[in-house]
SERO-4910 file (N, C-alpha, C, O; in steps of 0.05 Angstrom, whole numbers):
BEGIN
 pado doro    nc1    nc2    nc3   cac1   cac2   cac3    cc1    cc2    cc3    oc1    oc2    oc3
  Met    A   -197    363    250   -192    335    249   -216    314    238   -211    295    223
  Ser    A   -238    317    246   -261    300    238   -266    302    215   -277    282    205
  Glu    A   -262    325    197   -267    328    171   -245    311    155   -252    297    137
  Ser    A   -221    313    163   -197    300    148   -207    269    149   -206    255    129
  Ile    A   -215    262    174   -218    231    178   -244    225    163   -244    203    152
  Ala    A   -263    240    160   -289    238    143   -277    231    114   -284    210    104
  Arg    A   -260    249    101   -250    247     76   -233    223     71   -232    215     47
  Leu    A   -222    211     85   -204    189     88   -224    163     87   -221    142     73
  Arg    A   -243    169    105   -266    146    108   -281    145     78   -280    123     66
  Asp    A   -292    166     67   -306    170     44   -288    157     21   -299    143      5
  Asp    A   -263    161     21   -245    152     -4   -234    123      4   -216    112     -9
  Gly    A   -246    110     28   -242     81     29   -217     75     44   -212     52     50
  Leu    A   -201     95     50   -175     90     61   -175     81     98   -158     68    111
  Val    A   -194     90    105   -197     83    131   -225     73    140   -242     78    124
  Val    A   -233     60    163   -255     51    171   -258     62    205   -240     62    222
  Thr    A   -284     70    208   -291     83    237   -309     69    248   -325     55    234
  Glu    A   -311     69    276   -329     55    292   -327     70    318   -307     78    329
  Val    A   -350     71    327   -350     82    358   -338     59    379   -342     34    379
  Asp    A   -324     75    397   -306     59    411   -323     49    433   -332     66    449
  Pro    A   -331     20    437   -349     14    457   -341     16    484   -357     11    503
  Ala    A   -320     22    487   -311     28    514   -317     59    525   -317     67    549
  Asp    A   -321     72    503   -325    103    510   -338    118    489   -325    129    472
  Arg    A   -368    117    489   -379    121    461   -374    150    450   -382    158    429
  Arg    A   -359    164    468   -354    191    459   -333    194    437   -330    214    424
  Arg    A   -319    171    436   -294    169    419   -301    152    395   -317    133    396
  Thr    A   -288    160    373   -288    144    349   -262    128    341   -240    140    340
  Leu    A   -264    103    336   -235     92    331   -234     90    301   -253     84    287
  Val    A   -210     95    294   -200     97    263   -180     75    260   -163     71    277
  Arg    A   -182     60    238   -162     41    229   -164     38    202   -184     41    189
  Pro    A   -136     30    190   -136     30    159   -160      6    152   -167    -12    167
  Asn    A   -170     14    123   -186     -4    114   -171    -29    106   -151    -24     92
  Pro    A   -175    -51    113   -165    -75    105   -164    -80     78   -145    -92     69
  Glu    A   -187    -70     61   -181    -75     31   -164    -54     18   -151    -61     -2
  His    A   -162    -28     29   -143    -12     21   -112    -23     22    -94    -21      5
  Leu    A   -111    -35     43    -82    -51     51    -79    -71     27    -58    -69     13
  Gln    A    -94    -85     23    -89   -105      2    -90    -91    -20    -72   -100    -33
  Arg    A   -102    -72    -35    -94    -58    -60    -69    -47    -57    -53    -53    -74
  Val    A    -60    -29    -36    -36    -20    -32    -15    -42    -36      5    -37    -49
  Ala    A    -18    -62    -28      3    -91    -27      3    -97    -56     25    -99    -67
  Arg    A    -22   -102    -72    -18   -110    -98     -5    -93   -113     11   -101   -130
  Lys    A    -10    -69   -111      4    -49   -133     29    -47   -124     43    -42   -144
  Gly    A     47    -47    -99     69    -51    -92     85    -75   -104    109    -73   -105
  Thr    A     74    -94   -112     84   -122   -124     79   -122   -156     82   -143   -170
  Ala    A     72    -98   -167     63   -100   -196     97   -102   -208    118    -95   -197
  Ser    A     93   -114   -236    117   -114   -249    127    -86   -254    109    -70   -260
  Val    A    151    -75   -254    161    -48   -251    164    -44   -283    159    -22   -293
  Asp    A    171    -67   -299    171    -62   -324    140    -56   -338    133    -37   -352
  Ala    A    129    -73   -333     97    -64   -338     88    -36   -330     77    -21   -347
  Ala    A     91    -29   -308     83     -5   -300    106     17   -316     96     37   -327
  Leu    A    123     15   -317    139     37   -335    125     37   -363    115     58   -372
  Ala    A    123     13   -375    113     12   -405     88     31   -404     86     48   -422
  Glu    A     69     28   -385     45     38   -385     47     64   -379     32     79   -391
  Ala    A     65     77   -358     68    105   -350     79    121   -370     73    145   -372
  Phe    A     97    108   -388    115    123   -401    109    116   -435    119    129   -453
  Asp    A     91     94   -438     86     89   -468    112     85   -481    116     98   -502
  Glu    A    130     69   -471    160     66   -485    153     44   -502    145     23   -493
  Ser    A    158     50   -531    159     27   -547    191     14   -549    196     -9   -557
  Asp    A    209     33   -540    237     29   -540    244     12   -516    247     22   -494
  Thr    A    245    -18   -521    248    -37   -499    279    -26   -480    281    -20   -456
  Ala    A    296    -26   -498    319    -23   -481    319      7   -461    331      8   -440
  Lys    A    304     27   -471    301     51   -454    281     43   -430    281     54   -408
  Ala    A    267     25   -436    246     20   -413    263      5   -390    260      9   -366
  Glu    A    285    -15   -403    299    -31   -388    315    -16   -367    320    -23   -344
  Val    A    324      9   -381    345     28   -368    331     39   -344    343     40   -323
  Leu    A    302     48   -348    292     61   -327    285     40   -311    291     45   -288
  Ala    A    274     16   -316    272      3   -296    293     -7   -276    290    -13   -252
  Asn    A    316     -9   -292    337    -18   -271    344      3   -252    348     -3   -229
  Thr    A    346     30   -264    350     56   -247    331     52   -224    339     48   -201
  Leu    A    303     55   -232    284     50   -210    283     25   -188    276     27   -165
  Ser    A    290      7   -199    298    -20   -176    321    -13   -163    323    -22   -140
  Glu    A    339      1   -172    368      4   -153    357     28   -135    361     26   -111
  Met    A    344     50   -145    334     66   -130    320     60   -101    325     68    -78
  Ala    A    296     40   -113    278     27    -89    294     10    -70    291      9    -46
  Arg    A    314     -5    -84    335    -21    -56    348     -7    -43    355    -17    -21
  Arg    A    356     18    -50    373     37    -35    352     53    -13    361     60      9
  Leu    A    327     57    -20    309     77     -5    295     55     16    289     62     39
  Leu    A    290     32      9    268     12     27    289      9     51    314      7     49
  Pro    A    275      9     72    287      4    104    288    -27    100    275    -41     85
  Ser    A    311    -33    118    317    -59    116    297    -77    129    295   -101    125
  Gln    A    280    -62    147    253    -81    163    229    -68    147    231    -46    136
  Pro    A    206    -81    146    185    -77    138    167    -55    150    163    -58    174
  Gly    A    158    -40    141    143    -17    153    119    -27    171    117    -51    176
  Pro    A    101    -10    180     77    -19    193     58    -37    178     50    -60    185
  Ile    A     49    -21    153     30    -35    140     36    -59    124     18    -73    115
  Arg    A     63    -65    120     70    -89    106     74   -105    127     73   -128    119
  Arg    A     79   -102    159     84   -119    172     55   -132    182     53   -155    190
  Gln    A     32   -111    183      5   -122    185     -3   -140    163    -15   -161    169
  Leu    A      2   -135    136     -4   -151    118     10   -179    117     -2   -200    110
  Gln    A     38   -177    126     44   -204    129     34   -222    151     34   -246    149
  Gln    A     26   -210    172     12   -222    196    -13   -233    186    -21   -256    191
  Glu    A    -25   -215    172    -51   -224    163    -47   -248    146    -60   -269    149
  Gln    A    -25   -246    124    -25   -268    103    -20   -294    119    -27   -316    111
  Thr    A     -4   -290    145      6   -314    158    -16   -331    171    -14   -356    173
  Val    A    -37   -316    182    -61   -325    197    -81   -336    172    -96   -355    177
  Ser    A    -80   -325    149    -97   -334    128    -81   -360    118    -97   -377    111
  Asp    A    -58   -366    116    -48   -388    110    -50   -416    128    -50   -440    122
  Lys    A    -50   -402    153    -59   -429    176    -83   -433    171    -90   -453    183
  Thr    A   -103   -422    158   -133   -429    159   -144   -446    141   -168   -452    142
***
């Protein structure tokens, strides 16, 4: 387990710290910088991402792909935000208030 956490930490996905209440334990939490990168990538333009991924010069084909993927995403996304999106929304609300 600790090897997996170490890899996640080395990849910048999580941050670790010694538990001040019990120094034998290590607390693990998502890296806020990684969460921001995930949020930014999640809001990237579908059209631009498709054009880059498929190198499509045929705009009609790219539009069909974009529409299909958008419809799939709409059907697959939960009606409520997941834990990462909720955390980002909370952080944004706090940031907006300051």
